[in-house]
C-alpha positions in Angstrom: 12.8 -19.5 25.5 10.2 -21.7 24.3 8.8 -19.7 21.4 6.9 -22.7 20.0 5.0 -22.5 23.4 4.0 -19.2 22.5 2.6 -19.8 19.6 0.8 -22.1 20.6 -0.7 -20.3 23.1 -1.6 -17.3 21.2 -3.1 -20.2 18.5 -4.7 -21.6 21.2 -6.3 -17.8 22.7 -7.0 -16.1 19.9 -9.2 -19.9 18.7 -10.8 -19.4 22.4 -11.9 -15.8 22.0 -13.1 -15.9 18.5 -15.0 -18.7 19.4 -16.7 -17.3 22.7 -17.4 -13.4 20.3 -18.7 -14.8 17.0 -22.1 -16.3 18.4 -22.2 -12.9 20.7 -22.0 -11.0 17.2 -24.5 -12.8 15.6 -26.8 -12.6 18.7 -26.8 -8.5 18.4 -27.1 -8.7 14.8 -30.3 -10.6 14.8 -31.8 -7.8 18.0 -30.5 -5.2 15.4 -31.2 -6.8 12.6 -28.0 -5.6 10.7 -28.3 -8.3 7.8 -26.4 -8.7 4.3 -30.1 -9.4 2.3 -29.5 -10.9 -0.7 -30.1 -9.7 -4.3 -29.4 -10.3 -8.1 -25.3 -9.9 -7.6 -25.6 -12.2 -4.4 -24.9 -15.5 -3.3 -26.8 -16.1 -0.9 -30.9 -17.1 -0.8 -31.6 -15.5 3.2 -30.6 -12.6 5.4 -27.4 -13.5 6.9 -25.5 -11.3 9.6 -21.8 -9.2 7.7 -20.0 -8.2 11.3 -18.0 -11.5 11.7 -15.1 -9.3 10.9 -15.6 -7.1 14.0 -14.3 -9.7 16.2 -11.2 -9.9 14.4 -9.0 -7.4 15.4 -9.9 -7.4 19.0 -9.2 -10.9 19.5 -5.9 -10.8 17.2 -4.7 -7.9 19.5 -5.9 -9.1 23.3 -4.0 -12.6 22.1 -0.7 -10.9 20.9 -0.1 -8.9 24.0 -1.8 -11.6 26.2 0.8 -14.2 25.3 3.7 -11.1 25.5 2.5 -10.2 29.3 2.2 -13.8 30.1 5.6 -13.9 29.0 6.7 -11.9 30.7 5.3 -12.3 34.8 7.1 -15.6 33.5 11.2 -14.1 33.1 10.9 -14.1 29.6 11.7 -10.9 27.9 12.2 -12.3 24.5 9.1 -11.2 22.6 9.3 -7.8 25.1 12.7 -7.4 23.4 11.5 -8.1 20.2 8.9 -6.3 20.1 10.8 -2.6 21.7 13.4 -3.0 18.1 10.2 -3.4 15.8 8.4 -0.6 17.8 7.9 1.5 15.0 6.8 -0.6 12.3 4.2 -2.1 14.7 3.4 0.6 16.0 2.4 2.0 12.5 1.1 -1.3 11.6 -1.7 -1.0 14.5 -2.9 2.4 13.3 -3.5 0.9 9.9 -5.6 -2.1 11.4 -7.8 0.4 13.7 -8.2 2.8 10.1 -9.6 -0.2 8.3 -11.5 -1.4 11.1 -13.5 1.4 11.5 -13.9 2.0 8.2 -14.8 -1.8 7.6 -18.0 -1.3 10.6 -18.8 1.8 8.7 -19.0 0.1 5.5 -20.8 -2.9 6.9 -23.5 -0.3 8.8 -24.1 2.5 6.7 -21.9 2.1 3.7 -19.0 4.1 2.4 -17.9 5.1 -1.0 -15.4 2.9 -2.7 -13.1 6.4 -3.3 -13.6 6.9 0.8 -12.4 3.8 0.7 -9.7 3.5 -1.3 -8.3 7.0 0.4 -7.9 5.3 3.7 -6.0 1.8 2.1 -3.6 4.7 0.9 -3.5 6.1 3.9 -2.5 2.7 5.5 0.4 2.2 2.6 2.1 6.0 3.6 2.0 4.1 7.3 4.1 1.5 6.0 6.2 3.3 4.3 6.6 5.6 6.7 7.1 3.3 9.9 10.2 1.5 7.5 8.9 -1.5 6.2 8.8 -0.6 1.8 9.4 -3.2 -0.9 13.4 -2.6 -1.4 13.9 -5.3 -4.0 12.3 -7.1 -6.6 15.0 -9.9 -6.7 15.4 -10.4 -10.1 12.3 -10.0 -11.5 13.1 -8.2 -14.8 15.8 -8.7 -13.7 15.8 -5.4 -11.6 17.2 -6.6 -8.1 17.7 -3.1 -5.2 15.2 0.0 -5.3 15.1 3.3 -5.3 13.1 5.0 -2.3 11.3 6.8 -5.2 10.8 4.0 -6.1 9.8 1.9 -3.4 7.2 4.0 -1.5 5.0 3.7 -4.2 5.5 0.6 -4.9 4.8 -0.3 -1.3 1.7 2.2 -1.0 0.0 0.6 -4.7 1.2 -2.9 -3.1 -0.9 -2.0 0.0 -4.4 -1.2 -1.4 -4.1 -3.7 -3.9 -3.5 -6.4 -2.0 -6.2 -5.6 0.6 -8.5 -4.9 -2.1 -7.7 -8.7 -3.9 -8.6 -10.1 -0.2 -12.1 -8.0 -0.1 -12.9 -9.1 -3.9 -12.3 -12.3 -3.6 -14.6 -12.8 -0.8 -17.6 -14.0 -2.9 -18.3 -17.3 -1.4 -18.6 -19.2 2.1 -15.5 -19.5 3.4 -13.1 -19.0 0.2 -11.7 -15.5 1.2 -10.5 -16.9 5.1 -10.0 -20.3 4.1 -7.2 -19.4 1.6 -6.3 -16.4 4.3 -5.9 -19.6 6.7 -3.3 -20.8 4.1 -1.4 -17.4 4.4 -1.2 -17.3 7.6 0.1 -20.5 8.1 2.7 -20.3 5.4 4.3 -17.0 6.7 3.8 -18.1 10.0 6.2 -21.3 9.7 8.3 -19.2 7.1 9.0 -16.4 10.3 8.6 -18.8 12.7 11.5 -20.8 11.2 13.9 -17.7 10.7 13.8 -16.2 14.5 11.0 -13.4 13.6 8.7 -14.3 16.3 6.6 -11.8 17.0 5.1 -11.6 13.5 5.0 -15.3 13.6 1.9 -14.4 16.4 0.8 -12.3 14.5 0.6 -14.6 11.7 -0.7 -17.6 14.3 -2.8 -15.0 15.9 -4.6 -13.7 13.5 -5.6 -17.8 11.8 -6.7 -18.8 15.3 -9.4 -15.9 14.8 -10.2 -17.2 11.5 -10.9 -21.0 12.8 -14.2 -20.5 14.4 -15.3 -18.0 11.3 -14.5 -20.6 8.7 -16.7 -23.0 10.7 -19.5 -20.6 11.0 -19.5 -19.1 7.8 -19.0 -22.2 6.1 -21.2 -24.8 8.2 -23.3 -22.7 10.1 -27.2 -23.3 9.1 -28.6 -19.4 8.3 -32.1 -20.9 8.9 -31.6 -21.2 12.6 -29.2 -18.1 13.1 -25.9 -19.9 13.0 -24.5 -18.2 9.8 -22.0 -15.0 10.2 -19.9 -12.7 6.9 -16.9 -11.3 7.7 -18.1 -8.0 5.8 -15.9 -5.3 4.5 -14.9 -5.4 8.9 -13.1 -8.4 8.5 -11.6 -8.4 4.6 -9.8 -5.3 4.8 -8.1 -6.0 8.0 -6.6 -9.6 7.2 -5.9 -8.1 3.8 -3.5 -5.7 5.6 -2.1 -8.5 7.5 -1.4 -10.2 4.9 0.1 -7.7 2.6 2.2 -6.6 5.8 3.9 -9.9 6.8 4.7 -10.7 3.0 6.4 -7.6 2.8 8.4 -8.5 5.9 9.5 -11.6 4.7 10.8 -10.2 1.6 12.4 -8.0 3.9 13.4 -10.1 6.7 13.6 -13.7 5.2 17.4 -14.5 4.5 18.9 -15.0 1.4 20.6 -18.0 1.7 17.9 -19.7 4.0 14.6 -18.6 1.8 13.1 -22.0 1.7 16.4 -23.7 0.9 17.3 -20.5 -1.7 14.0 -19.9 -2.8 13.4 -16.9 -4.2 12.3 -14.6 -2.0 9.6 -12.8 -4.2 8.6 -16.0 -3.8 8.3 -17.0 -0.8 6.5 -14.0 -0.1 3.9 -13.7 -2.0 3.3 -17.1 -3.7 0.2 -17.4 -0.7 -1.8 -14.3 -2.6 -1.3 -15.7 -6.6 -4.2 -16.4 -6.7 -6.7 -13.6 -5.3 -4.4 -10.6 -7.0 -4.1 -12.8 -10.9 -8.3 -12.4 -10.1 -8.5 -8.9 -9.4 -6.0 -8.3 -12.5 -8.5 -10.0 -14.8 -11.6 -10.0 -13.4 -10.2 -5.3 -13.9 -8.8 -6.6 -17.6 -12.4 -7.9 -18.4 -14.2 -4.6 -16.9 -12.4 -2.9 -19.2 -12.5 -4.2 -22.3 -16.4 -4.9 -21.7 -16.2 -0.7 -21.1 -17.4 -1.1 -17.4 -15.9 0.7 -14.5 -13.6 -1.2 -13.0 -15.0 -1.1 -9.7 -18.8 -1.9 -10.3 -19.3 -5.5 -8.8 -20.4 -8.2 -11.3 -20.0 -12.1 -11.4 -16.7 -12.4 -14.0 -14.2 -13.5 -10.6 -13.2 -17.5 -10.3 -15.7 -18.4 -8.1 -18.5 -17.7 -10.3 -17.0 -19.3 -13.2 -16.6 -22.2 -11.0 -20.0 -22.4 -9.9 -21.3 -21.3 -13.3 -19.2 -24.3 -14.6 -21.8 -26.8 -12.3 -19.6 -26.4 -9.1 -22.0 -26.3 -5.7 -20.1 -23.3 -3.3 -18.3 -25.8 -1.2 -16.8 -27.7 -4.1 -15.7 -24.3 -5.4 -14.4 -23.4 -2.5 -12.5 -26.4 -1.7 -11.1 -26.3 -5.8 -9.5 -22.5 -5.0 -8.3 -23.4 -1.6 -6.2 -26.6 -2.6 -5.1 -25.2 -5.9 -3.6 -21.9 -3.9 -2.0 -24.6 -1.7 -0.1 -26.9 -4.4 0.8 -23.0 -6.6 2.4 -22.4 -3.4 4.3 -25.5 -2.8 4.9 -25.9 -6.5 5.9 -22.1 -7.3 8.4 -22.7 -3.7 10.2 -25.8 -4.9 10.7 -24.5 -9.1 11.6 -20.9 -7.8 14.9 -22.6 -6.0 15.7 -24.6 -9.7 13.6 -21.7 -12.0 14.8 -18.3 -13.6 12.2 -16.5 -11.3 10.5 -14.6 -14.2 9.9 -18.2 -16.7 8.4 -19.0 -13.1 6.1 -15.9 -13.0 5.4 -16.3 -17.1 4.3 -19.5 -16.4 1.7 -19.0 -13.7 0.3 -16.3 -15.3 -0.5 -18.3 -18.5 -1.4 -21.2 -16.4 -4.2 -18.9 -15.0 -5.6 -17.8 -18.3 -6.0 -21.1 -19.4 -8.2 -22.4 -16.5 -10.4 -19.0 -17.3 -10.5 -19.5 -21.3 -10.4 -23.2 -20.6 -13.6 -22.2 -17.8 -15.0 -20.0 -20.0 -15.5 -21.5 -23.2 -17.2 -25.0 -20.7 -19.4 -22.3 -19.8 -20.3 -21.2 -22.9 -21.4 -24.8 -24.2 -23.1 -25.6 -21.3 -25.2 -23.1 -22.7 -25.2 -23.6 -25.6 -26.5 -27.3 -25.0 -28.8 -26.0 -22.6 -30.2 -23.6 -25.4 -30.6 -26.6 -27.7 -32.1 -28.7 -25.4 
């Protein structure tokens, strides 16, 4: 009945639980010497624990289930009934989260080959399709509306793998992946709550609350005093899956006439993810054109370009997060008045133009320093 109380409770509970758990993870990391050590590719200059993502899945599940249980004890069974309705999707989503959580822990501790990670990500995409959640329409993109299952199913698997890796690869400077994810989760939570999808709104805000303490330690923590932590693959893989799961859910369930006062469903669902997704496409194309393995790490991401252009880590992080927020708001508004194909083409042109401008500026600075 009072769903906003449940949302506030799950947000507060996840903030408190993550705030308690992350310092303990830091302590264990230093005692067991589990660090992300600096090298020529990485930006940080000293050892930093990278197990922050270990807190994410347990805190999210505890927060959501505890709020649901307390609601039942107080005589409100609306959340439990909605969970029952969505039991298949939620069950397979939990399986996917646990698989990615375990793969992430293994990768952060001992390393996992990218082929093995891809196999597990594809498995999670298959879990999503089997649960009944898949991309059933392109909502006017390329003139396509409803999709047959034989197209929608593989597209959904690809989308799951793509978004997971987009979040994983954008995690290159302090606060960037968590900040972009927080913006998306806030947006998704509000949209889902307004549409009466309270279980998924709870998931959004529980994940958001989990990210808040991590963001503090990641951005403002002092590495010299052992207060800084990275999310590692455990965090980026699980957060990436949650974002993809929620985006597909929004695309499928948001009422056609009520989706942001007539906004295109695809824009509502994926606008918050455009910057990390566009960046992955651009980086892969750049590596292929250079004759390199597209999975080989380098410094060609948008945050690396901003750093090369003279920004500090924090300035680059704030610039990208602010741009993503403005990008989402503008796309939402324009999708109510503009054809979705024109809008997406304009987004791609704008993102490409910004990257070309950054590249020219970096080259100009390099030439100037050489002349000096």
